[in-house]
C-alpha positions as CSV (number, residue, x, y, z in Angstrom):
1,M,-7.0,-0.9,-7.3
2,H,-3.4,0.5,-6.9
3,L,-1.8,-3.0,-7.1
4,R,1.7,-3.2,-8.6
5,D,2.5,-6.4,-10.4
6,I,-0.6,-8.5,-10.1
7,P,-2.4,-6.8,-13.1
8,Q,0.6,-7.7,-15.3
9,V,0.6,-11.3,-14.0
10,L,-3.1,-11.6,-14.8
11,L,-2.6,-10.1,-18.3
12,V,0.2,-12.6,-19.1
13,L,-1.9,-15.5,-17.9
14,A,-4.7,-14.4,-20.1
15,A,-2.4,-13.8,-23.1
16,N,-1.1,-17.4,-22.8
17,D,-4.6,-18.9,-22.5
18,D,-5.2,-21.0,-25.7
19,R,-8.4,-19.0,-26.3
20,F,-6.6,-15.7,-26.6
21,K,-3.2,-16.4,-28.2
22,D,-4.2,-15.4,-31.7
23,D,-5.4,-12.1,-33.1
24,S,-9.0,-13.3,-33.5
25,D,-12.0,-11.3,-32.5
26,A,-12.3,-13.4,-29.4
27,S,-9.0,-12.1,-28.1
28,L,-9.1,-8.8,-26.1
29,I,-5.4,-8.9,-25.1
30,R,-4.1,-6.2,-27.5
31,E,-7.1,-4.0,-26.8
32,W,-6.8,-4.2,-23.0
33,T,-3.0,-4.1,-22.6
34,P,-2.6,-0.3,-22.8
35,A,-5.3,0.0,-20.1
36,I,-3.4,-2.4,-17.8
37,V,0.2,-1.5,-18.6
38,Q,0.0,2.1,-17.4
39,R,3.6,2.9,-16.6
40,M,6.7,2.4,-18.8
41,D,8.4,0.0,-16.4
42,E,5.3,-2.2,-16.5
43,T,6.1,-3.1,-20.2
44,A,9.3,-4.8,-18.9
45,T,7.4,-6.3,-15.9
46,A,4.9,-8.0,-18.2
47,L,7.6,-9.6,-20.3
48,A,9.6,-10.6,-17.3
49,V,6.4,-12.3,-15.9
50,H,6.0,-14.1,-19.2
51,D,9.6,-15.3,-19.2
52,T,9.2,-16.6,-15.6
53,L,5.9,-18.4,-16.1
54,F,6.1,-19.6,-19.8
55,G,9.4,-18.8,-21.4
56,G,9.9,-18.5,-25.2
57,T,8.4,-15.8,-27.4
58,A,5.5,-13.9,-25.9
59,P,2.2,-14.3,-27.8
60,W,1.6,-11.9,-30.7
61,P,-1.4,-10.0,-29.1
62,L,0.6,-9.4,-25.9
63,R,3.6,-8.1,-27.8
64,R,1.4,-5.9,-30.0
65,G,-0.4,-4.6,-26.9
66,I,2.9,-3.8,-25.1
67,E,4.0,-2.0,-28.3
68,D,0.7,0.1,-28.3
69,A,1.2,0.9,-24.6
70,L,4.9,1.9,-25.1
71,V,4.3,4.1,-28.1
72,E,1.4,5.8,-26.3
73,M,3.6,6.6,-23.2
74,A,7.0,7.2,-24.8
75,D,8.7,10.6,-24.3
76,A,12.2,11.5,-23.4
77,Y,11.4,11.7,-19.7
78,T,9.8,8.3,-19.4
79,L,12.3,6.5,-21.6
80,E,15.3,7.6,-19.5
81,K,13.5,7.4,-16.1
82,Y,12.4,3.8,-16.7
83,A,15.4,2.5,-18.7
84,L,15.7,-0.2,-15.9
85,P,19.4,-1.0,-16.4
86,R,19.6,-3.2,-13.3
87,R,16.5,-5.3,-14.2
88,E,16.7,-8.7,-15.8
89,V,14.4,-7.4,-18.5
90,T,15.4,-3.8,-19.4
91,L,13.5,-1.3,-21.4
92,H,16.1,-1.8,-24.2
93,D,15.1,-5.5,-24.1
94,V,11.4,-4.5,-24.5
95,F,12.3,-2.5,-27.6
96,N,14.2,-5.4,-29.1
97,R,11.3,-7.8,-28.4
98,V,8.3,-5.8,-29.5
99,H,9.9,-3.6,-32.2
100,P,7.7,-0.6,-31.6
101,T,6.8,1.4,-34.7
102,P,7.1,5.2,-34.0
103,V,4.0,7.3,-34.8
104,D,5.9,10.2,-36.4
105,E,9.4,11.4,-37.2
106,E,9.8,13.0,-33.8
107,Q,9.2,9.7,-32.0
108,E,11.4,7.9,-34.5
109,D,14.3,10.2,-33.6
110,L,13.4,9.7,-29.9
111,F,13.6,5.9,-30.3
112,E,16.9,6.1,-32.1
113,R,18.5,8.3,-29.5
114,F,17.2,5.9,-26.8
115,M,18.5,2.8,-28.4
116,R,21.7,4.0,-30.0
117,G,22.7,7.2,-28.2
118,D,25.1,5.6,-25.8
119,L,26.7,3.1,-28.3
120,D,30.2,3.7,-29.8
121,D,29.0,2.4,-33.1
122,Y,26.7,5.4,-33.5
123,P,28.9,8.4,-32.6
124,D,26.6,10.8,-34.4
125,V,23.5,9.9,-32.4
126,D,23.0,12.1,-29.3
127,P,21.8,10.2,-26.2
128,L,18.7,11.4,-24.4
129,P,19.1,13.9,-21.6
130,S,18.9,12.7,-18.0
131,P,15.4,13.1,-16.7
132,N,14.7,15.9,-14.3
133,T,13.6,13.6,-11.5
134,W,14.4,14.2,-7.8
135,E,16.7,11.1,-7.9
136,T,18.9,12.5,-10.6
137,V,19.0,16.0,-9.2
138,I,20.0,14.8,-5.7
139,S,22.4,12.3,-7.1
140,E,24.1,15.1,-9.1
141,R,24.0,18.0,-6.6
142,G,23.8,16.2,-3.3
143,N,21.4,16.5,-0.3
144,T,21.5,20.3,-0.2
145,A,18.9,23.0,0.4
146,E,19.5,24.5,-3.0
147,A,18.9,21.1,-4.8
148,W,15.6,20.5,-2.9
149,E,14.4,24.1,-3.4
150,T,15.1,23.7,-7.2
151,L,12.9,20.6,-7.2
152,I,10.2,22.4,-5.3
153,E,10.2,25.7,-7.1
154,D,11.3,25.0,-10.7
155,D,8.5,23.6,-12.9
156,E,11.0,21.8,-15.1
157,Y,11.6,19.3,-12.3
158,S,9.3,16.7,-10.7
159,L,8.9,16.1,-6.9
160,P,5.6,14.1,-6.6
161,I,3.7,13.7,-3.3
162,F,5.1,10.3,-2.3
163,A,8.7,11.4,-3.0
164,S,8.1,14.5,-0.9
165,I,6.8,12.5,2.0
166,R,9.7,10.1,1.9
167,N,12.2,12.9,1.9
168,L,10.9,15.3,4.5
169,Q,13.8,14.4,6.9
170,N,16.4,14.9,4.1
171,M,14.9,18.3,3.2
172,L,14.8,19.5,6.8
173,E,18.3,18.3,7.6
174,A,19.5,20.0,4.5
175,G,18.2,23.3,5.8
176,V,15.1,23.8,3.6
177,D,12.7,26.2,5.4
178,E,9.5,24.7,6.8
179,A,7.3,27.2,5.1
180,T,8.8,26.3,1.7
181,I,8.1,22.6,2.3
182,V,4.6,23.1,3.6
183,G,3.9,25.5,0.7
184,H,4.9,22.7,-1.7
185,L,2.8,20.1,0.0
186,D,-0.8,20.0,-1.1
187,L,-3.8,18.4,0.8
188,E,-5.6,18.1,-2.6
189,A,-2.7,16.0,-3.8
190,V,-3.3,13.8,-0.7
191,R,-6.9,13.3,-1.8
192,R,-5.7,12.2,-5.3
193,A,-2.7,10.1,-4.3
194,P,-3.3,6.4,-3.6
195,L,-1.6,6.6,-0.2
196,Y,-3.2,5.4,3.0
197,P,-2.9,7.1,6.4
198,F,-0.1,4.9,7.4
199,R,2.3,6.5,4.9
200,Y,1.8,10.0,6.4
201,Y,2.0,8.6,9.9
202,Q,5.3,6.9,9.0
203,A,6.8,10.2,7.9
204,Y,5.5,11.9,11.0
205,K,7.2,9.2,13.2
206,V,10.5,9.5,11.2
207,L,10.7,13.2,12.1
208,Q,9.9,12.6,15.8
209,D,12.4,9.7,16.1
210,A,15.1,11.9,14.5
211,G,14.4,14.6,17.0
212,I,13.7,17.2,14.3
213,D,11.8,20.2,15.5
214,A,9.4,20.9,12.6
215,P,6.0,21.9,14.0
216,E,4.6,23.2,10.7
217,V,5.5,20.1,8.8
218,E,4.2,17.8,11.6
219,R,0.9,19.8,11.7
220,W,0.6,19.3,7.9
221,L,1.2,15.5,8.3
222,E,-1.5,15.3,11.0
223,Q,-3.9,16.9,8.6
224,A,-2.8,14.6,5.8
225,V,-3.6,11.6,8.0
226,D,-7.1,12.9,8.5
227,V,-7.6,13.6,4.7
228,S,-6.2,10.3,3.6
229,V,-8.8,8.4,5.6
230,E,-11.0,9.2,2.6
231,H,-9.1,6.4,0.7
232,V,-10.3,3.8,3.2
233,S,-13.4,1.8,2.3
234,D,-16.4,3.6,3.7
235,D,-18.5,0.5,4.7
236,L,-16.5,-0.7,7.7
237,G,-18.2,1.4,10.3
238,D,-20.1,-1.4,11.9
239,T,-16.9,-2.8,13.4
240,F,-15.3,-3.4,16.7
241,V,-11.5,-3.1,16.8
242,G,-9.6,-4.7,19.6
243,V,-5.9,-3.7,20.0
244,D,-3.5,-5.9,21.9
245,L,-1.6,-3.6,24.3
246,S,0.5,-6.2,26.0
247,G,4.2,-5.6,26.6
248,S,5.4,-7.5,23.5
249,M,3.4,-5.1,21.3
250,T,6.0,-2.4,22.0
251,A,8.4,-4.3,19.8
252,A,9.2,-2.8,16.3
253,L,7.2,-4.0,13.3
254,S,10.5,-5.1,11.6
255,E,14.2,-4.7,11.7
256,Q,13.9,-1.8,9.2
257,S,11.1,0.0,11.2
258,T,11.0,1.9,14.5
259,L,7.1,1.8,14.5
260,Q,5.7,-0.3,17.4
261,R,3.2,-3.0,16.7
262,K,0.7,-1.4,19.0
263,E,1.0,1.9,17.1
264,I,-0.3,0.2,14.0
265,G,-3.2,-1.5,15.7
266,A,-4.2,1.7,17.4
267,L,-3.8,3.7,14.2
268,F,-6.2,1.4,12.4
269,G,-8.7,1.6,15.2
270,A,-8.5,5.3,15.1
271,V,-9.0,5.3,11.3
272,L,-12.1,3.1,11.5
273,A,-13.4,5.2,14.3
274,E,-13.8,7.9,11.6
275,Q,-16.6,5.8,10.2
276,G,-18.2,5.1,13.6
277,A,-16.4,1.9,14.6
278,R,-15.8,1.3,18.3
279,V,-12.4,0.6,19.7
280,G,-10.9,-1.0,22.8
281,G,-7.6,-2.3,24.1
282,F,-6.9,-5.7,25.7
283,G,-4.1,-7.2,27.7
284,S,-4.8,-8.9,31.0
285,D,-8.0,-6.9,31.1
286,F,-10.1,-5.1,28.5
287,Q,-11.2,-1.5,28.3
288,T,-13.1,0.5,25.7
289,V,-11.8,3.8,24.4
290,S,-14.2,6.7,23.8
291,T,-13.5,8.2,20.3
292,H,-15.5,11.1,18.9
293,V,-15.7,11.4,15.1
294,D,-14.6,15.0,15.1
295,T,-11.4,14.1,17.0
296,P,-8.2,14.0,14.8
297,V,-7.0,10.5,13.9
298,L,-3.7,10.8,15.8
299,Q,-5.4,12.0,19.0
300,R,-7.7,8.9,18.8
301,Q,-4.6,6.7,18.3
302,Q,-3.0,8.2,21.4
303,A,-6.1,7.6,23.4
304,V,-6.0,3.9,22.5
305,M,-2.3,3.6,23.4
306,G,-2.9,5.6,26.6
307,I,-4.7,2.7,28.3
308,D,-1.8,0.2,27.9
309,E,-0.8,0.3,31.6
310,E,-4.4,-0.1,32.7
311,V,-5.1,-3.3,30.8
312,G,-1.9,-5.1,31.7
313,N,0.4,-7.5,29.9
314,S,-1.4,-10.7,28.9
315,S,-3.0,-11.2,25.5
316,N,-6.6,-12.0,26.5
317,G,-8.2,-11.3,23.1
318,W,-11.2,-13.3,24.2
319,K,-12.2,-10.5,26.6
320,V,-13.1,-8.3,23.6
321,L,-15.7,-10.9,22.5
322,D,-17.0,-11.6,26.0
323,Y,-17.5,-7.8,26.5
324,L,-19.5,-7.6,23.3
325,R,-21.6,-10.6,24.3
326,K,-22.3,-9.4,27.8
327,E,-23.2,-5.9,26.6
328,D,-25.3,-7.3,23.8
329,I,-23.4,-5.3,21.1
330,A,-24.0,-6.6,17.6
331,V,-21.4,-5.7,15.0
332,D,-20.7,-7.0,11.5
333,R,-17.1,-7.8,12.3
334,V,-14.5,-7.9,15.0
335,V,-10.9,-7.1,14.1
336,L,-8.1,-8.0,16.5
337,F,-4.6,-6.6,16.1
338,T,-2.2,-8.7,18.0
339,D,1.3,-10.2,17.8
340,M,0.5,-13.8,18.4
341,Q,-1.9,-16.5,17.1
342,I,-4.8,-16.3,19.6
343,W,-7.5,-18.2,17.9
344,D,-7.5,-21.3,20.2
345,S,-4.3,-20.5,22.1
346,T,-4.0,-21.1,25.8
347,A,-0.3,-20.1,25.9
348,W,1.3,-18.5,28.9
349,L,0.4,-15.0,27.5
350,V,-3.3,-16.0,27.8
351,D,-5.0,-16.3,31.2
352,G,-6.8,-19.5,32.0
353,D,-8.3,-21.8,29.4
354,R,-10.7,-19.4,27.8
355,T,-9.9,-18.9,24.0
356,V,-10.9,-16.5,21.3
357,R,-12.5,-19.4,19.5
358,A,-14.8,-20.3,22.4
359,A,-15.6,-16.6,23.0
360,F,-16.4,-16.0,19.4
361,D,-18.7,-19.1,19.3
362,D,-20.6,-17.8,22.3
363,Y,-20.8,-14.3,20.8
364,R,-22.2,-15.5,17.5
365,A,-24.7,-17.8,19.3
366,A,-26.0,-15.2,21.6
367,V,-25.7,-11.8,19.8
368,S,-24.5,-11.7,16.2
369,P,-24.7,-15.0,14.2
370,E,-23.4,-13.4,11.0
371,A,-20.4,-11.6,12.5
372,S,-16.9,-12.0,11.0
373,L,-13.6,-12.2,12.9
374,Y,-10.2,-11.0,11.6
375,M,-7.1,-11.7,13.6
376,I,-4.2,-9.6,12.3
377,D,-0.8,-11.1,13.5
378,L,1.5,-8.1,13.3
379,A,4.5,-10.2,14.3
380,S,4.2,-12.8,11.6
381,Y,6.7,-15.2,13.3
382,G,6.3,-17.9,10.7
383,D,3.8,-20.6,9.9
384,L,0.2,-19.5,10.4
385,A,-2.5,-21.8,11.7
386,T,-5.6,-21.0,9.7
387,P,-9.0,-21.7,11.4
388,E,-10.6,-24.6,9.6
389,G,-14.3,-25.3,9.3
390,Y,-15.2,-21.8,10.3
391,E,-17.1,-19.4,8.0
392,D,-16.0,-15.8,8.1
393,V,-13.0,-16.3,10.4
394,Y,-9.6,-15.1,9.1
395,N,-6.0,-15.1,10.3
396,V,-3.8,-12.6,8.5
397,S,-0.1,-13.2,8.9
398,G,1.9,-10.0,8.7
399,W,0.6,-6.6,7.9
400,S,-0.1,-4.3,5.0
401,E,-1.9,-0.9,5.0
402,Q,-4.3,-2.5,2.5
403,V,-5.6,-5.0,5.1
404,L,-8.8,-3.0,5.3
405,E,-9.3,-3.4,1.5
406,F,-8.8,-7.2,2.0
407,I,-11.6,-7.2,4.6
408,G,-14.0,-5.6,2.1
409,Y,-13.1,-8.1,-0.6
410,A,-13.2,-11.1,1.8
411,E,-16.8,-10.2,2.8
412,E,-17.9,-9.5,-0.8
413,P,-15.9,-12.0,-2.9
414,M,-17.9,-11.3,-6.1
415,Q,-17.2,-7.5,-5.8
416,I,-13.8,-7.7,-7.5
417,I,-15.3,-9.8,-10.3
418,E,-18.0,-7.2,-10.8
419,E,-15.4,-4.4,-10.9
420,V,-13.5,-6.2,-13.6
421,K,-16.7,-6.9,-15.6
422,N,-17.7,-3.2,-15.4
423,F,-14.3,-1.8,-16.3
424,D,-14.1,0.0,-19.7
425,P,-10.5,0.0,-21.2
426,A,-11.4,2.8,-23.5
């Protein structure tokens, strides 16, 4: 599911369960570990998780499973790329703790060069060469057009899609031609990469905020946003998205970001509109936004943000639900993107004593008794008041591009269990 450390946490918990600590037929730990530890740095992550949660020597099946995964993945590139010298558990530590047995003489030589190649006690052992990653190339040669063009054009080097997107500004500022960049970027890679529309939009905004004139690259990023919508769960079409367009929503998502909160809410509304969801904006008033499924995602987003002056500056999220009730519009879920906790708030940013809670009760009673409500607090100021005693009502504090996946799993809590049961590690 494109999670990072959680699979390793679950693996370590299982490995330390009394039922699975030994190498009996009941223990699946060694068999499953290579299917869970899929990248070389995850061997160290798993051991670091064990150290933090349990300490002492890791169970035998876990160590043997990590050995199997390491031996299967090991080559000169991965060993040097994921040496992890700044981590508390380094890749050298992993070798010392699981003692991997090489599968042949070539791998035996590889392991010796990795473990002894930089040690004064072994002057005859050559260290492994530096990996041909974009990080090492740019570190050695600087942010130059020649260095980036080498990464793009020479098959000996690696510049994957995520690294390309993150470094578009660097490439353009270094003087790399737009045609060269766009020729390297591949929409089929977008379909394969586990990246959501937000990542491409983020790169798009970086170029705009930097004042870089790169129409070909921007056009490709717009297309990438549309293509990456395919990664979003396809069963969220029966949704109404309400975007808070009050003045405070122009604030940045964080100190490290220039993206405005309302941009994120409007982007998610535009993404779900691809599946047929309806979208509106609220402030002092509420207004729907007409979105056609053939309209590019970023044009839909601009349409949502374009009504901000018309709806005003309060945060009357309850008007979304009153509109749905009065128009007798039944949906499976309502998602509100805001920057304040508006469940039962009558703060100064909300007009009168009408609340989202009361409006949602009225909506479910009159129109859609099984509807769910999600309130995404983009500001995440601190403590979150979670609605108690309410089925299918969720406050989400903070934001992640995977919030739409969360919605799917929240509504089908057994789905993730079924996915685990049906997974074949072979």
